C-alpha positions as CSV (number, residue, x, y, z in Angstrom):
1,X,-124.9,-3.6,170.4
2,X,-121.7,-5.2,171.8
3,X,-119.6,-7.4,169.5
4,X,-116.2,-8.9,169.9
5,X,-113.4,-6.4,170.4
6,X,-112.1,-7.2,166.9
7,X,-115.4,-6.4,165.2
8,X,-115.9,-3.3,167.3
9,X,-112.7,-2.0,165.9
10,X,-114.1,-2.3,162.4
11,X,-117.0,0.0,163.2
12,X,-114.7,2.4,164.9
13,X,-112.3,2.5,162.0
14,X,-114.8,3.0,159.1
15,X,-117.4,5.2,160.7
16,X,-117.7,8.6,159.1
17,X,-118.2,10.3,162.5
18,X,-117.3,13.9,163.1
19,X,-115.2,15.0,166.1
20,X,-112.8,17.5,167.5
21,X,-110.6,18.1,170.5
22,X,-109.8,21.6,171.7
23,X,-110.9,24.3,174.1
24,X,-111.4,27.9,173.3
25,X,-110.3,30.9,175.3
26,X,-109.6,34.6,174.7
27,X,-105.9,33.9,174.1
28,X,-106.6,31.2,171.5
29,X,-109.2,33.4,169.8
30,X,-106.7,36.2,169.5
31,X,-104.1,33.9,168.1
32,X,-106.6,32.4,165.7
33,X,-107.4,35.9,164.4
34,X,-103.8,36.5,163.6
35,X,-103.5,33.1,162.0
36,X,-106.6,33.7,159.9
37,X,-105.0,36.9,158.5
38,X,-101.9,35.0,157.5
39,X,-104.0,32.2,155.9
40,X,-106.1,34.6,154.0
41,X,-102.9,35.8,152.3
42,X,-101.9,32.2,151.4
43,X,-104.8,30.4,149.7
44,X,-105.4,26.8,150.6
45,X,-104.9,24.2,147.9
46,X,-108.3,22.7,146.9
47,X,-108.5,18.9,146.4
48,X,-111.1,16.8,144.8
49,X,-112.8,13.9,146.6
50,X,-110.7,11.3,144.9
51,X,-107.5,12.9,146.3
52,X,-109.0,12.9,149.8
53,X,-110.1,9.3,149.5
54,X,-106.7,8.1,148.3
55,X,-106.2,8.3,152.1
56,X,-106.0,4.7,153.2
57,X,-108.1,3.3,156.1
58,X,-106.3,0.8,158.3
59,X,-107.7,-1.1,161.3
60,X,-106.7,-4.2,163.2
61,X,-103.6,-4.4,165.4
62,X,-103.4,-8.0,166.7
63,X,-100.0,-9.8,166.6
64,X,-99.4,-13.1,165.0
65,X,-98.4,-16.0,167.3
66,X,-94.7,-15.4,166.8
67,X,-95.1,-11.7,167.2
68,X,-93.5,-10.9,163.8
69,X,-96.6,-9.6,162.0
70,X,-99.9,-7.7,162.6
71,X,-103.2,-8.6,161.0
72,X,-104.9,-5.6,159.6
73,X,-107.7,-4.5,157.3
74,X,-107.1,-1.9,154.6
75,X,-109.0,-0.3,151.7
76,X,-105.8,0.5,149.8
77,X,-107.2,-1.4,146.8
78,X,-110.5,0.4,147.0
79,X,-112.2,-2.5,148.8
80,X,-111.5,-3.6,152.3
81,X,-109.3,-6.7,152.4
82,X,-106.9,-8.4,154.7
83,X,-103.1,-7.8,154.9
84,X,-100.2,-9.0,157.0
85,X,-97.8,-6.3,158.2
86,X,-94.2,-7.2,159.0
87,X,-93.4,-5.1,162.1
88,X,-89.6,-5.0,161.3
89,X,-89.8,-4.0,157.6
90,X,-93.2,-2.5,157.3
91,X,-93.9,-4.7,154.3
92,X,-97.6,-5.5,153.7
93,X,-98.6,-8.8,152.2
94,X,-102.2,-9.2,150.9
95,X,-104.0,-12.2,152.4
96,X,-107.3,-11.8,150.5
97,X,-108.4,-10.2,147.3
98,X,-112.2,-10.3,147.4
99,X,-114.4,-8.0,145.3
100,X,-116.7,-7.5,148.3
101,X,-115.8,-5.9,151.6
102,X,-113.9,-8.2,153.9
103,X,-112.8,-7.6,157.5
104,X,-110.2,-9.3,159.7
105,X,-111.4,-11.0,162.9
106,X,-108.4,-12.7,164.5
107,X,-105.2,-14.7,164.0
108,X,-105.3,-18.2,165.4
109,X,-103.4,-18.1,168.7
110,X,-100.8,-20.7,167.7
111,X,-100.3,-20.5,164.0
112,X,-100.8,-18.2,160.9
113,X,-104.4,-19.1,160.1
114,X,-106.8,-16.2,160.1
115,X,-110.5,-15.7,160.9
116,X,-112.3,-13.2,158.7
117,X,-115.9,-12.0,158.1
118,X,-117.8,-10.8,155.1
119,X,-121.4,-10.0,154.1
120,X,-123.1,-9.8,150.7
121,X,-123.1,-6.2,149.4
122,X,-123.9,-4.6,152.7
123,X,-126.8,-6.8,153.7
124,X,-125.3,-7.4,157.2
125,X,-125.6,-11.1,157.0
126,X,-122.0,-11.6,158.1
127,X,-120.5,-15.1,157.7
128,X,-117.4,-16.3,159.5
129,X,-114.6,-17.7,157.4
130,X,-111.2,-19.2,158.0
131,X,-108.2,-18.6,155.8
132,X,-105.8,-21.5,155.8
133,X,-102.0,-21.0,155.6
134,X,-102.1,-22.1,152.0
135,X,-104.5,-19.2,151.2
136,X,-107.7,-21.2,150.8
137,X,-110.8,-19.8,152.4
138,X,-113.6,-21.8,154.0
139,X,-117.0,-20.5,155.2
140,X,-117.6,-21.9,158.7
141,X,-121.2,-20.6,158.8
142,X,-122.4,-21.7,155.4
143,X,-126.2,-21.6,155.7
144,X,-128.7,-19.4,154.0
145,X,-129.8,-16.1,155.6
146,X,-127.5,-16.6,158.5
147,X,-125.7,-13.9,160.5
148,X,-122.6,-15.0,162.5
149,X,-120.4,-13.3,165.0
150,X,-117.0,-14.4,166.4
151,X,-116.8,-14.3,170.2
152,X,-113.3,-15.4,171.3
153,X,-110.7,-18.1,171.6
154,X,-109.9,-20.1,174.7
155,X,-106.6,-19.2,176.3
156,X,-104.9,-22.4,175.0
157,X,-106.1,-21.9,171.4
158,X,-107.8,-25.3,171.3
159,X,-111.3,-23.9,170.7
160,X,-113.0,-20.7,169.6
161,X,-116.6,-19.6,170.0
162,X,-119.1,-18.0,167.6
163,X,-122.8,-17.2,167.5
164,X,-125.2,-17.7,164.6
165,X,-128.9,-17.2,164.1
166,X,-129.4,-20.2,161.8
167,X,-131.8,-21.9,164.2
168,X,-134.0,-18.8,164.7
169,X,-133.3,-15.5,162.9
170,X,-134.2,-13.6,166.1
171,X,-131.7,-15.3,168.4
172,X,-127.9,-15.9,168.4
173,X,-127.0,-19.3,169.6
174,X,-123.5,-20.0,170.9
175,X,-121.2,-22.7,169.3
176,X,-117.8,-24.0,170.2
177,X,-115.5,-24.8,167.3
178,X,-112.6,-27.2,167.4
179,X,-109.7,-25.0,166.3
180,X,-108.1,-27.9,164.3
181,X,-111.1,-29.7,162.7
182,X,-113.6,-26.9,162.8
183,X,-116.2,-29.4,164.2
184,X,-118.7,-27.5,166.3
185,X,-120.9,-28.1,169.3
186,X,-123.9,-26.2,170.3
187,X,-123.2,-25.0,173.9
188,X,-126.0,-22.5,174.5
189,X,-129.4,-22.5,172.8
190,X,-130.4,-18.9,173.3
191,X,-134.2,-19.0,173.4
192,X,-134.7,-16.0,175.7
193,X,-133.0,-13.3,173.7
194,X,-129.8,-12.9,175.6
195,X,-126.9,-11.1,174.0
196,X,-123.8,-13.3,174.1
197,X,-120.9,-11.2,175.2
198,X,-117.8,-13.4,175.9
199,X,-116.6,-16.8,176.9
200,X,-114.1,-17.0,179.8
201,X,-110.5,-17.8,178.6
202,X,-110.7,-21.3,180.2
203,X,-114.0,-22.0,178.4
204,X,-116.0,-22.5,181.6
205,X,-118.3,-19.4,181.7
206,X,-120.3,-17.3,179.3
207,X,-121.2,-13.7,180.1
208,X,-124.6,-12.6,178.8
209,X,-126.5,-9.3,178.6
210,X,-130.3,-8.9,178.8
211,X,-131.8,-5.6,177.8
212,X,-135.2,-4.7,179.4
213,X,-135.5,-1.0,178.4
214,X,-133.0,1.5,177.1
215,X,-132.2,2.5,180.7
216,X,-132.3,-0.9,182.3
217,X,-130.3,-4.1,181.6
218,X,-128.8,-7.0,183.4
219,X,-125.6,-9.1,183.3
220,X,-125.8,-12.9,183.6
221,X,-123.3,-15.8,183.9
222,X,-123.7,-19.3,182.5
223,X,-121.6,-22.2,183.7
224,X,-120.9,-24.3,180.6
225,X,-119.6,-27.2,182.8
226,X,-123.2,-27.8,184.0
227,X,-125.2,-28.8,181.0
228,X,-128.5,-28.4,182.9
229,X,-127.7,-25.0,184.4
230,X,-129.4,-21.8,183.4
231,X,-128.0,-18.3,183.2
232,X,-127.8,-16.7,186.7
233,X,-128.1,-13.0,187.2
234,X,-125.2,-11.1,188.9
235,X,-126.7,-7.6,188.7
236,X,-129.7,-7.6,191.0
237,X,-130.9,-4.0,191.4
238,X,-134.1,-2.2,192.2
239,X,-133.8,1.2,190.4
240,X,-133.4,1.2,186.6
241,X,-129.7,0.9,185.6
242,X,-127.7,-0.6,182.8
243,X,-125.3,-3.5,183.6
244,X,-123.3,-4.7,180.6
245,X,-120.6,-7.5,180.6
246,X,-117.2,-6.4,179.3
247,X,-114.4,-9.0,179.7
248,X,-113.1,-11.8,181.8
249,X,-109.7,-11.6,183.5
250,X,-107.1,-13.7,181.8
251,X,-107.2,-16.2,184.7
252,X,-111.0,-16.5,184.3
253,X,-111.5,-15.6,188.0
254,X,-113.2,-12.3,187.5
255,X,-115.8,-10.8,185.2
256,X,-115.6,-7.1,184.5
257,X,-118.8,-5.3,183.7
258,X,-120.0,-1.7,183.0
259,X,-122.8,0.0,185.0
260,X,-124.3,3.5,185.3
261,X,-126.0,2.5,188.6
262,X,-123.6,4.6,190.7
263,X,-123.9,8.0,189.0
264,X,-124.2,9.8,185.7
265,X,-121.4,8.0,184.0
266,X,-120.6,4.3,183.4
267,X,-118.0,2.8,185.7
268,X,-116.3,-0.6,185.4
269,X,-116.8,-3.1,188.3
270,X,-115.2,-6.4,189.0
271,X,-117.2,-9.6,190.0
272,X,-115.3,-12.4,191.6
273,X,-116.7,-15.7,190.3
274,X,-115.8,-17.6,193.4
275,X,-116.6,-15.2,196.3
276,X,-119.4,-13.5,194.3
277,X,-118.2,-10.2,195.6
278,X,-118.4,-6.9,193.5
279,X,-115.7,-4.2,193.7
280,X,-115.1,-1.0,191.8
281,X,-112.4,-1.3,189.1
282,X,-112.4,1.9,187.1
283,X,-114.3,5.2,187.4
284,X,-114.0,8.6,185.8
285,X,-115.9,11.8,185.2
286,X,-116.8,10.5,181.8
287,X,-118.0,7.1,180.5
288,X,-115.5,4.3,180.7
289,X,-116.0,2.7,177.3
290,X,-113.9,-0.5,177.5
291,X,-111.4,-2.5,179.4
292,X,-109.3,-5.6,178.4
293,X,-106.0,-7.3,179.2
294,X,-102.8,-8.5,177.7
295,X,-102.1,-12.2,177.4
296,X,-101.2,-13.0,181.0
297,X,-103.0,-10.0,182.5
298,X,-99.8,-8.1,183.2
299,X,-101.3,-5.0,181.5
300,X,-104.8,-3.7,181.5
301,X,-106.0,-1.3,178.8
302,X,-109.0,1.0,179.4
303,X,-110.5,3.8,177.5
304,X,-112.7,6.8,178.6
305,X,-114.9,8.9,176.3
306,X,-113.7,12.3,177.4
307,X,-115.7,15.0,175.7
308,X,-115.9,13.2,172.3
309,X,-112.3,12.0,172.4
310,X,-110.8,8.8,173.7
311,X,-108.4,8.8,176.6
312,X,-106.5,5.5,177.0
313,X,-104.7,4.2,180.0
314,X,-102.4,1.3,180.1
315,X,-101.9,0.0,183.6
316,X,-99.2,-2.3,184.9
317,X,-101.3,-4.6,187.1
318,X,-98.4,-5.8,189.2
319,X,-97.3,-2.3,190.3
320,X,-100.6,-0.4,189.9
321,X,-98.8,2.3,187.9
322,X,-99.6,3.6,184.5
323,X,-97.3,2.7,181.6
324,X,-95.5,5.8,180.3
325,X,-95.6,5.9,176.6
326,X,-92.8,7.5,174.5
327,X,-93.5,10.9,172.8
328,X,-96.1,10.4,170.1
329,X,-97.8,12.5,167.5
330,X,-101.0,14.3,168.7
331,X,-104.2,12.4,168.5
332,X,-106.2,9.6,170.1
333,X,-104.7,6.1,170.6
334,X,-106.9,3.3,169.2
335,X,-106.8,-0.5,169.1
336,X,-103.9,-1.0,171.6
337,X,-102.7,-4.6,171.6
338,X,-99.8,-6.6,173.1
339,X,-97.7,-9.4,171.5
340,X,-98.0,-12.8,173.1
341,X,-94.8,-12.3,175.1
342,X,-96.1,-8.8,176.2
343,X,-92.9,-7.2,175.1
344,X,-94.3,-5.2,172.1
345,X,-97.3,-3.0,171.8
346,X,-99.2,-2.0,168.7
347,X,-101.7,0.8,168.4
348,X,-103.1,3.5,166.0
349,X,-103.0,7.2,166.4
350,X,-105.8,9.2,164.8
351,X,-106.8,12.9,164.8
352,X,-109.0,15.3,162.9
353,X,-106.1,16.1,160.6
354,X,-104.4,12.7,160.4
355,X,-106.0,9.3,159.5
356,X,-105.2,6.3,161.7
357,X,-101.6,5.2,161.4
358,X,-100.2,2.0,162.9
359,X,-97.4,2.1,165.4
360,X,-95.4,-0.5,167.3
361,X,-93.4,0.1,170.4
362,X,-90.9,-2.2,172.1
363,X,-91.6,-1.8,175.8
364,X,-89.0,0.5,177.4
365,X,-87.7,2.0,174.1
366,X,-87.5,5.7,173.9
367,X,-89.5,5.9,170.6
368,X,-92.2,4.1,168.7
369,X,-92.1,3.0,165.1
370,X,-94.7,4.2,162.6
371,X,-95.5,1.5,160.1
372,X,-98.1,3.2,157.9
373,X,-98.6,6.6,156.2
374,X,-102.3,6.8,155.6
375,X,-102.7,10.3,154.4
376,X,-102.4,10.8,150.6
377,X,-98.9,12.4,150.1
378,X,-100.5,14.8,147.6
379,X,-102.4,16.4,150.5
380,X,-100.5,19.0,152.5
381,X,-101.5,18.4,156.1
382,X,-101.5,22.2,156.7
383,X,-104.5,22.4,154.4
384,X,-106.5,20.2,156.8
385,X,-108.6,21.6,159.7
386,X,-108.7,20.5,163.3
387,X,-111.8,21.1,165.4
388,X,-112.9,22.9,168.5
389,X,-115.3,21.8,171.2
390,X,-118.0,24.4,171.7
391,X,-121.2,24.6,173.6
392,X,-124.4,26.6,173.1
393,X,-127.7,26.9,174.9
394,X,-130.8,25.4,173.3
395,X,-134.4,26.7,173.4
396,X,-134.9,25.6,177.0
397,X,-131.5,26.7,178.3
398,X,-129.9,23.2,178.1
399,X,-126.2,23.3,177.2
400,X,-125.5,21.4,174.0
401,X,-122.0,20.3,173.0
402,X,-120.9,20.7,169.4
403,X,-117.8,20.0,167.3
404,X,-116.9,23.0,165.1
405,X,-114.6,22.9,162.1
406,X,-113.7,26.4,160.7
407,X,-112.4,26.5,157.1
408,X,-109.0,28.0,156.6
409,X,-109.2,31.7,155.9
410,X,-112.7,32.2,157.2
411,X,-113.2,35.6,158.8
412,X,-115.6,38.5,159.2
413,X,-114.4,39.7,155.8
414,X,-114.5,36.3,154.3
415,X,-117.7,34.7,155.6
416,X,-118.3,31.0,154.8
417,X,-121.4,28.9,154.3
418,X,-122.0,26.0,156.8
419,X,-123.6,22.7,157.3
420,X,-125.0,21.4,160.6
421,X,-124.1,17.7,160.7
422,X,-126.2,15.3,162.7
423,X,-124.8,11.9,163.8
424,X,-126.5,8.5,163.6
425,X,-128.3,6.7,166.3
426,X,-130.5,7.5,168.0
427,X,-128.0,7.7,170.8
428,X,-124.8,8.1,168.7
429,X,-122.2,10.8,169.1
430,X,-120.0,12.8,166.8
431,X,-116.4,12.2,167.9
432,X,-112.9,13.3,167.1
433,X,-111.2,11.5,164.3
434,X,-110.2,11.9,160.6
435,X,-112.9,11.9,158.0
436,X,-112.1,12.3,154.3
437,X,-115.7,13.3,153.6
438,X,-115.7,16.0,156.3
439,X,-112.3,17.4,155.3
440,X,-113.5,17.5,151.7
441,X,-116.4,19.7,152.6
442,X,-114.2,22.0,154.8
443,X,-111.5,22.2,152.1
444,X,-114.2,23.5,149.7
445,X,-115.1,26.3,152.0
446,X,-117.9,24.8,154.2
447,X,-117.9,25.1,157.9
448,X,-119.0,21.9,159.6
449,X,-120.8,21.9,162.9
450,X,-121.4,18.4,164.4
451,X,-124.0,19.0,167.0
452,X,-124.3,16.4,169.7
453,X,-128.0,17.0,170.4
454,X,-129.8,15.8,173.5
455,X,-130.0,12.0,173.4
456,X,-126.4,11.7,172.3
457,X,-124.2,9.3,174.2
458,X,-121.1,10.3,176.2
459,X,-122.5,13.1,178.3
460,X,-124.2,11.2,181.1
461,X,-127.3,9.1,181.4
462,X,-129.6,12.1,182.1
463,X,-128.6,13.8,178.8
464,X,-128.8,10.5,176.9
465,X,-132.4,9.9,177.8
466,X,-133.7,13.4,177.2
467,X,-134.9,12.5,173.7
468,X,-136.8,9.3,174.6
469,X,-140.1,9.2,172.8
470,X,-139.4,12.8,171.8
471,X,-137.6,12.4,168.6
472,X,-138.0,15.0,165.9
473,X,-139.1,17.4,168.6
474,X,-136.7,18.8,171.3
475,X,-133.7,17.1,169.7
476,X,-134.6,18.8,166.4
477,X,-134.8,22.1,168.2
478,X,-131.2,21.5,169.3
479,X,-130.2,21.3,165.7
480,X,-132.1,24.5,164.9
481,X,-130.4,26.2,167.8
482,X,-127.1,24.9,166.6
483,X,-127.8,26.8,163.4
484,X,-128.6,29.8,165.4
485,X,-125.3,29.5,167.2
486,X,-123.5,29.4,163.8
487,X,-125.4,32.6,162.8
488,X,-123.9,34.4,165.8
489,X,-120.3,33.8,164.5
490,X,-119.0,36.7,162.5
491,X,-117.2,34.4,160.0
492,X,-120.3,32.4,159.1
493,X,-122.6,33.5,156.2
494,X,-125.8,33.5,158.2
495,X,-128.0,33.1,155.1
496,X,-126.2,30.0,153.8
497,X,-126.6,27.2,156.3
498,X,-127.7,23.7,155.4
499,X,-128.2,20.5,157.4
500,X,-127.0,16.9,156.7
501,X,-126.5,13.6,158.4
502,X,-126.6,9.8,158.0
503,X,-129.0,7.2,159.3
504,X,-130.7,8.9,162.3
505,X,-128.9,12.0,161.2
506,X,-130.6,11.6,157.8
507,X,-133.9,11.4,159.6
508,X,-133.2,14.6,161.4
509,X,-132.2,16.2,158.1
510,X,-135.5,15.3,156.5
511,X,-137.4,16.3,159.7
512,X,-135.7,19.7,159.7
513,X,-136.9,20.3,156.1
514,X,-140.4,19.0,156.8
515,X,-141.1,20.4,160.3
516,X,-138.9,23.6,160.3
517,X,-139.0,24.3,156.5
518,X,-137.6,27.9,156.8
519,X,-134.6,27.2,159.0
520,X,-132.1,25.5,156.6
521,X,-131.4,26.4,153.0
522,X,-130.7,22.8,151.9
523,X,-130.6,19.3,153.3
524,X,-128.5,16.1,152.5
525,X,-130.3,13.0,153.8
526,X,-127.9,10.0,153.8
527,X,-129.9,6.8,154.2
528,X,-132.2,8.4,156.8
529,X,-135.4,7.0,158.2
530,X,-138.4,8.8,156.7
531,X,-141.2,6.5,157.8
532,X,-140.9,5.3,161.4
533,X,-144.1,3.3,161.1
534,X,-142.5,1.0,158.5
535,X,-139.0,1.1,159.9
536,X,-140.0,-0.1,163.4
537,X,-142.1,-2.8,161.9
538,X,-139.4,-4.1,159.6
539,X,-136.2,-4.1,161.8
540,X,-133.9,-7.0,161.1
541,X,-134.7,-10.1,163.1
542,X,-131.2,-10.3,164.6
543,X,-132.1,-7.1,166.6
544,X,-134.5,-9.0,168.7
545,X,-132.3,-9.0,171.8
546,X,-132.5,-5.2,172.1
547,X,-135.8,-4.5,170.4
548,X,-137.5,-3.7,173.7
549,X,-134.8,-1.1,174.4
550,X,-135.3,0.4,170.9
551,X,-139.1,0.5,171.5
552,X,-138.6,2.0,174.9
553,X,-136.7,4.8,173.3
554,X,-138.7,5.2,170.1
555,X,-142.0,3.9,171.1
556,X,-143.7,0.5,170.4
557,X,-145.3,0.6,166.9
558,X,-148.3,-1.4,168.3
559,X,-149.2,1.5,170.6
560,X,-147.3,4.6,169.3
561,X,-148.1,4.4,165.5
562,X,-149.9,7.7,165.6
563,X,-146.9,9.5,167.1
564,X,-144.6,7.7,164.7
565,X,-146.6,8.9,161.8
566,X,-146.6,12.5,163.2
567,X,-142.8,12.6,163.4
568,X,-142.1,10.8,160.0
569,X,-141.0,13.3,157.3
570,X,-142.6,11.1,154.6
571,X,-146.1,12.0,155.8
572,X,-145.3,15.7,155.8
573,X,-143.2,15.9,152.7
574,X,-145.6,18.5,151.3
575,X,-143.9,21.0,153.6
576,X,-140.5,20.5,152.1
577,X,-139.6,23.5,150.0
578,X,-135.8,23.6,150.1
579,X,-133.4,21.6,147.8
580,X,-132.9,18.0,149.0
581,X,-130.3,15.4,148.2
582,X,-130.9,11.8,149.2
583,X,-128.1,9.1,149.2
584,X,-129.1,5.4,149.7
585,X,-127.7,1.9,149.6
586,X,-129.9,-0.6,147.8
587,X,-129.1,-3.4,150.2
588,X,-129.7,-1.5,153.4
589,X,-131.5,-3.8,155.9
590,X,-132.1,-1.0,158.4
591,X,-133.4,1.8,156.3
592,X,-135.1,0.2,153.4
593,X,-134.6,1.7,150.0
594,X,-138.3,2.3,149.6
595,X,-138.1,4.9,152.4
596,X,-135.8,7.1,150.2
597,X,-137.7,6.3,147.0
598,X,-141.0,7.5,148.4
599,X,-139.5,10.6,150.0
600,X,-137.8,11.6,146.7
601,X,-141.0,11.1,144.7
602,X,-143.1,13.2,147.1
603,X,-140.7,16.1,147.3
604,X,-140.4,16.1,143.5
605,X,-144.1,16.7,143.4
606,X,-143.6,19.9,145.3
607,X,-141.5,21.2,142.4
608,X,-138.4,21.3,144.6
609,X,-135.0,20.3,143.3
610,X,-134.2,16.8,144.4
611,X,-131.0,14.8,143.7
612,X,-131.0,11.1,144.4
613,X,-128.0,8.8,144.4
614,X,-128.4,5.0,144.9
615,X,-125.5,2.5,145.3
616,X,-126.5,-0.9,144.2
617,X,-123.7,-2.7,146.1
618,X,-123.9,-1.0,149.5
619,X,-126.0,-1.3,152.6
620,X,-126.2,0.9,155.7
621,X,-123.0,2.9,155.1
622,X,-120.7,2.9,152.2
623,X,-117.6,0.7,152.4
624,X,-116.3,0.8,148.8
625,X,-113.9,3.6,148.1
626,X,-115.3,4.4,144.7
627,X,-118.8,4.9,146.2
628,X,-117.5,7.1,149.0
629,X,-115.8,9.3,146.4
630,X,-119.0,9.5,144.3
631,X,-121.0,10.4,147.4
632,X,-118.5,13.0,148.6
633,X,-118.3,14.7,145.2
634,X,-122.1,14.7,145.1
635,X,-122.3,16.5,148.5
636,X,-120.0,19.3,147.4
637,X,-121.6,19.7,144.0
638,X,-125.0,19.9,145.5
639,X,-123.9,22.4,148.1
640,X,-122.1,24.5,145.5
641,X,-125.3,24.5,143.3
642,X,-128.0,25.2,145.9
643,X,-126.2,26.7,149.0
644,X,-123.2,28.6,147.9
645,X,-120.5,28.9,145.2
646,X,-117.2,29.3,146.9
647,X,-114.3,31.2,145.3
648,X,-113.3,29.2,142.3
649,X,-109.8,27.8,142.8
650,X,-107.7,25.2,141.0
651,X,-108.6,21.7,142.1
652,X,-105.7,19.4,142.4
């Protein structure tokens, strides 16, 4: 579900996704064998979860109006709050000190006020707040049971736009706020379930998305100058295809949208608002994930999801040439932003072995300046593990991509246990990037194999739809065959392989134990769906705009309840015979706590070891550092107890 670029960055920064970026060949394998021999002679330092999570998560890279500071979110205190980073000195100044997770949204364009967002203990009812320059904070959406989302500012900074569902919990209406008085005006009453994407910089047009199925959607335009006008479709098509609005050009003359109508992968097209002509803007052999512009439109930033890594291009729109960046550390660029005068660029670099660090670059300079050091200095980077992209064939010959992390020192003489990790979704993807949780597992001797089973995004629309109304069946076999692939590796202990995952990955974990009870030795279910009948009947009301698409993928509970019951682990819990760990947030609005409660109780009745951890102040995902540490230690302790006991080494 598309949100503003600012809030999308939040999700990107705190997701515990798995990923890797490398290719294997015979030369690399030979070199790896030599390296393994050396590593085996030099034991890797072991670290506890607290040491790994002393790594700081940073996100947000937008410049203040005068270009001197960057607004960022950070969990350096243990809870995400807002900070101002001076780009010359690197000094960080705390802007908020809340006890609940708080995220930055945007600076105001012409002064040092800040928009921010916060929910209540993970319930996903986000409110929009403004922090004044004197430090006072005001809730701009102060109504009960309301979810709000920032959209964008007008180019002159006089107004900004936000959506709320206060009128009807199912629909997000669009309001225009006066940037000085905060007085608001309802500009679009959204009674038909559109998803509001963006308002043009001049405030004249709104781009809207309408989802019909999970393979068919449309893009609409609404002219706010005509109070009686209705949204008009700009994506007329006959064959099923997805059309999703992305951004307006800075001069408000073009709308850029994404579509997979022209092939396997999503392209970006440009729609001229005056001539109504469509033209191709960006295409690649992978999905183009995003496009946006600098203040005047001099630079265009686009990103491609290239085999689970992000490849960013910065284009000089005047010359049509790519901007050549200075030499940078290895990793993916994230959150590229320009100062208002377009002379300075900010961005993050992230890799499997390095958390996101903030950089600034003065255009034309020979080097960029690193402003943060996110990795805990007590951790030797050489003790961390990068990943390798591998592919294996599933039960029907379909090639499945996977992201493999090999512990240091693993070899035919020193075989290691492993876990198959399943991403969230359905339709998610394990991608490259640093994860303290993952590195903690690997550091304690566990290989991690993040399988992007059929139905994962990023590998073309055909692959993406292969699991539609087939969940817990063929996609589960991909996970089983991922385990089989691991068993073919001479450095894996073939008898000690578990499965784990969060959200939809938690469902797949429970499904693996219930429907393939002899395949995996243990399972770790992290807030996973166990009862699809209940879940699909109790989805949050604000999902209304894409409920049809969800039902198209999972099945409508009104007609597919029998199949939902058949694929729900809860109703087959008597089959679970292997040790199970369940982790749950008490405030989770997507996977209700009762789902995990019932599964735990039923599996205990089997006489099977079950460990259950509940966080009272979390929702769907764990944002507080203390809780992430507790969960990560629990994973390792559970695996040590029921899957393997690695060589005991001193823990730092």
